[in-house]
C-alpha positions in Angstrom: -85.4 38.0 76.3 -85.0 34.6 78.4 -83.4 31.7 76.2 -85.1 28.4 76.8 -83.2 26.0 78.8 -82.3 22.8 76.4 -80.2 20.9 78.8 -81.0 17.3 79.8 -82.9 16.8 82.4 -82.1 14.0 84.8 -85.0 11.6 85.7 -83.2 9.4 87.9 -79.5 8.8 88.6 -78.3 5.5 90.5 -75.0 4.1 91.6 -75.1 0.1 90.4 -73.0 -2.7 90.7 -70.8 -1.3 87.8 -70.9 2.3 88.2 -73.1 5.1 88.0 -76.2 4.8 85.4 -78.2 8.0 84.6 -81.7 8.3 82.8 -82.4 11.7 81.6 -84.8 13.4 79.4 -83.6 15.6 76.6 -86.7 17.1 75.1 -88.8 14.3 73.7 -86.1 12.0 74.0 -84.9 9.5 77.1 -81.3 8.9 77.2 -79.3 6.2 79.2 -75.8 7.2 80.6 -73.3 4.8 82.0 -70.3 6.2 83.9 -70.6 9.4 81.9 -70.7 7.3 78.6 -73.9 8.2 76.3 -75.0 4.5 75.6 -78.4 5.1 73.6 -81.7 7.2 73.3 -85.2 6.9 72.2 -84.7 8.8 68.9 -84.6 6.0 66.5 -84.0 2.4 67.1 -83.8 1.4 63.1 -80.3 -0.5 64.1 -81.5 -2.3 67.2 -84.7 -3.7 65.1 -81.9 -4.8 62.4 -80.3 -6.4 65.2 -83.3 -8.8 65.7 -84.5 -9.1 62.1 -81.3 -9.7 60.8 -80.5 -12.5 63.3 -84.0 -14.3 62.5 -83.3 -13.9 58.6 -79.8 -15.5 58.9 -81.5 -18.8 60.7 -82.5 -21.5 59.0 -86.3 -21.3 58.8 -86.6 -23.5 62.0 -90.0 -23.0 64.0 -90.4 -20.6 67.1 -86.4 -19.9 67.7 -85.3 -18.9 70.9 -83.4 -15.4 70.9 -81.2 -14.2 73.9 -80.7 -10.5 74.0 -77.8 -9.1 75.6 -78.8 -5.7 77.2 -82.0 -4.3 77.8 -81.4 -0.6 77.0 -84.1 1.6 75.9 -86.2 -1.6 74.8 -86.3 -1.5 71.3 -84.7 -5.0 70.5 -87.2 -6.6 73.1 -90.0 -4.6 71.7 -89.4 -5.7 68.3 -88.7 -9.2 69.1 -92.1 -9.4 70.9 -93.8 -8.0 68.1 -93.0 -10.7 66.0 -95.0 -13.9 66.4 -92.2 -16.0 64.7 -90.0 -15.9 67.7 -90.2 -18.2 70.6 -88.7 -17.9 73.6 -87.3 -14.3 74.2 -84.5 -13.7 77.1 -83.0 -10.6 77.9 -79.8 -10.4 80.2 -79.3 -6.9 81.9 -77.2 -6.4 84.6 -78.1 -3.0 85.7 -81.3 -3.3 88.2 -81.9 0.5 87.3 -82.6 -0.2 83.7 -84.9 -3.1 84.8 -86.9 -0.8 87.1 -87.3 1.9 84.4 -88.9 -0.3 82.2 -90.9 -2.0 84.7 -92.6 1.0 86.3 -90.4 4.2 85.3 -90.1 6.1 82.0 -89.5 3.6 79.8 -92.2 1.3 80.5 -94.2 3.1 77.8 -91.9 1.4 75.3 -92.0 -2.0 76.5 -94.9 -2.8 78.7 -96.5 -5.3 76.1 -93.5 -7.1 75.8 -92.9 -7.6 79.5 -96.0 -9.0 79.9 -95.5 -11.5 76.7 -95.4 -15.0 78.0 -92.2 -15.6 76.0 -90.2 -13.0 77.6 -88.0 -13.3 80.5 -85.7 -11.0 82.2 -82.5 -12.3 83.4 -80.6 -10.0 86.2 -77.2 -10.7 85.4 -73.7 -9.9 83.9 -74.0 -11.2 80.2 -70.4 -12.0 80.1 -70.5 -14.1 83.3 -73.9 -15.7 81.6 -72.5 -16.9 78.6 -69.9 -18.6 80.3 -72.1 -20.2 83.2 -75.4 -21.0 81.7 -76.4 -24.3 80.7 -79.1 -22.9 78.4 -79.3 -22.8 74.7 -80.6 -20.5 72.3 -81.2 -20.3 68.3 -79.9 -16.6 68.2 -77.6 -14.3 70.5 -78.3 -10.5 69.8 -75.7 -8.3 71.7 -76.0 -4.7 72.4 -74.4 -3.9 75.8 -71.6 -1.8 74.5 -71.0 1.2 71.7 -69.2 -1.8 69.8 -66.5 -4.1 70.2 -63.7 -1.7 70.5 -66.1 0.9 72.8 -67.0 -0.9 75.6 -68.9 0.3 78.6 -66.8 -1.1 81.2 -63.4 -3.0 80.8 -65.0 -6.4 81.8 -66.9 -6.4 78.8 -63.7 -6.2 76.3 -63.5 -10.0 76.7 -66.7 -10.8 75.3 -65.3 -9.5 71.8 -62.1 -11.5 72.2 -61.7 -15.2 70.8 -62.3 -16.7 74.0 -65.5 -14.3 74.4 -66.9 -15.4 71.1 -66.2 -19.0 71.9 -68.7 -18.5 75.0 -71.1 -17.0 72.6 -70.9 -20.2 70.5 -71.2 -22.3 73.2 -74.6 -21.0 74.1 -75.8 -21.3 70.4 -77.4 -24.2 68.9 -75.9 -25.5 66.0 -76.6 -23.3 63.1 -77.3 -20.5 65.6 -76.8 -16.9 64.7 -74.7 -14.1 66.7 -75.8 -10.4 65.9 -73.6 -7.6 67.4 -74.8 -4.2 67.4 -71.9 -1.8 66.8 -71.7 2.1 66.3 -69.5 1.7 63.4 -68.5 -1.1 61.2 -65.4 -3.1 62.4 -63.5 -5.2 59.9 -61.2 -6.1 62.5 -64.1 -7.7 64.6 -65.2 -9.6 61.2 -61.9 -11.2 61.5 -61.9 -12.0 64.8 -65.4 -13.6 64.3 -63.9 -15.6 61.4 -61.2 -16.9 63.3 -63.5 -17.9 66.4 -65.0 -20.4 63.9 -68.1 -18.2 62.9 -69.4 -18.8 59.2 -71.2 -16.5 56.8 -69.8 -13.4 58.7 -70.9 -10.1 57.4 -71.9 -6.7 58.3 -75.3 -4.8 57.6 -75.1 -1.0 57.9 -77.6 1.5 58.7 -76.8 5.1 57.9 -77.3 7.7 60.5 -77.7 11.7 60.3 -74.0 12.4 61.0 -70.9 10.7 61.0 -70.2 6.8 60.2 -73.4 4.4 60.1 -74.2 1.9 62.7 -73.5 -1.7 62.3 -74.8 -5.2 62.9 -72.0 -7.7 62.8 -73.5 -11.2 61.9 -71.9 -14.8 62.1 -73.3 -18.5 62.0 -72.1 -21.3 64.1 -71.3 -24.0 62.1 -73.2 -27.4 62.6 
């Protein structure tokens, strides 16, 4: 009797500016793999939605706050922000053209088509590390989800983002009282300390239990002002 093949099916594989990116289907799930490292899939999205909600809740009630989302991924954060009419401008910075293509006209379009048509939404094709160091734009919230966490980055270039200098660059694009929210595959007390040392206030971590292993986490801090 033949055994069903449960191995993932590769839908697209491209060599991007930072290495190989792969979109594959595993059963009902879509998965993104970068340089052989599993990044995310469409199985849940609770922690990605928490990333957006916790950032909004930590703000001071200002009307129509602008949010910068670092990383498009499978689109949970963007779609959730777009579903919330309280947000104003929604800017997503994504450095992989393939990921943007998968959302605009590929298998991930079903998750984000409405969000991409939202007049508040803008997709910026850029490296987030470079963007926060060079842009003159400012935001009320910065939601980062470009790695598996401060200690597990997709590429070595991203490591600088979680350093004191990188956090200073994040603070630079935040308006006074703005919120930095950082997604992580596990809580990091060390990163909380780095955020405090970089000048962020009201630093805390919210956790989302997962089926196996340590919980996902969202690290939060507020820029003084």
